N, C-alpha and C positions, 0 to 999 in steps of 0.2 A: 591603492590601498583604501580599504573601507575601515572607518573607525566608528566606534560606538558614539551615538549621539548623546549629548548631555541631557540630564533630567531638567525639564522645564515645567512650570505651572502657568496656566492662563487663567486669569481671573477678571471678572467684570471690573472695569475701572472705578476707582473711588474718587472722591473729591480731592484727596491728597495726591492721587496719581497725576492730576493736572500739573502740579508743581514739579513732580519728578520728570514728566515728559518735557516740560518747558526747560528744565535744567539740562537734561540729556540732549535735547535737540538744539541747544545753544551752540553746539559744536559745528562750525562751518563744513567740516568733512562729512558729518552725518547728513547735513542739509544740502549737500552739493546738487542733488537732483530734485530738491524740493524747495527751490527758491533761494537757497544759499544762506538763509538765517532762520532762526526760530521765530515763530509768530509771537504776538503778545500773549501773556499769561491768560487773558480772558478768552482767547481762541481755544486754548487747551481746556479751560474750564467748560466751555460750551461743548467741545468735542467729547470730553468724558461724559458729560450729561447726556448727549445724544447717543453715545454708545450704550449707556445704561438703558435708554429707551429701546434701542435696537434689540438688546438682549432680551428685554421683557416681552417685546412684541414679536420678534422673529426667531428668538432662540440662538442668536449669534450676534457678534459685534467685533469691533477692534478691541481685543482683550489686552490687558496689561500683561506683559511677559515678565515673569519672575523666576530667578534661578533657585537652586536648592536651598540657599541660605536666606531667601526672601528679598534679595535685592532686585529692585525694578531695573530691567535691562532695556525696556522700550515697549513696543506693542506689536502684536500680530493678530490677524483675524480676518473677518469678512464683514462687508456692509454693502447695501445697494449702491451702485455707481452714483456718486453724488454730483456729477457735473452735467452740463448741457451738451457737451461734445463727447465723443467716444462711445463706449458700449452701453448706451442708455438702456435702462430696464434690466440690466444684468447684475449679478452678484460678483463683486470684486474682492479678491483676497489681497492682503497687503501686509507690510511689515516695515518697521523702522527700529533700528537697534543702536544703542550707544557704541561709540567707536571702540572703547576698551574691550568689547565683547565680540568684535568681528572675527571671522575665521575660526570660530570654535564650534560651529554646528548648531548654535541656538536657533537661528532663524529656520533652518531646515527642520529641526525637531518640532518647533512650534507650528510651522506651516503644515506638517503632516498631521498634527493634532487638530489644527483648524479644519483641514479637509475632512477628518473623521466627524467633527462636530457639525459642520454644515451639511454633510451627507445625512447624518442622523436627524437634522432639522428639516429634511425633505428637499434640499437643494439638489438639482440634477446636474448642473455644470457651473463652473466659475471661470472668471477671467482675472488676469493680472496685467495692469498697464504699467509698462516700464519704459522710462526714457532711454533713447539710444545712448549707448556709452556706459550705462550703468551695469557693468559686467558682473558685479557681485549679485545683483538681483536677478539678472538674466540666468546666472548659474543656478540660483535657487529654483527658478521656474523649471529648468531642465531636470534638476534633482528630484522634483516632485512629479515629473511626468507631463508637464505642460508643453504645448507646441505653439509656435508663432502662428496666429491665424489672420491677423490684419494689422495694418499700420494706419494710425490717425495722425493728423497734424495737431500738435499742441498749440492752442490758440495764443497763449501768452508768449511762447518762444519761437513759434513757427518751425519747431524741430519735430522729427518723427517720434511718436510714442508707440511703442510696439505693444500689441494686445496679444497675450498668450491665453490659451484656452485649455480647459481640462473637463472632460465629461466624468461625472462621478458615478 
């Protein structure tokens, strides 16, 4: 059954979004594949500032995901791969969503918008790195047409991190 995707807005993160992201990501279920707990608020303050720079310099970033009523649901977007391992030099798409909004199509809708925006910014292909067992995120990669291309070993956990790829 195909259902209509919800209306979503993606906006460049504001200073206030750091507080919203910190609150949303305090949920251990949300952070299961991201270290198990939210980072300190200062990490989200730096992250939102970095994303504003990415948007100004690259034309894309990890945008704040907002529903039709203006509620911050999480983030989705793209950024240069930020780590020393994995697909260095590539553009990664990613998402993180508050638990109350899972299973409603928000991430798929926002990721499709992300793909349109990065294509318009001149990006020719993207990757998504997903930890093994993160079936919800793996399902999103499939829904937007990505295919598994390689597997990296996550240095902190020694677990496989699957790298999905999509040519735009």
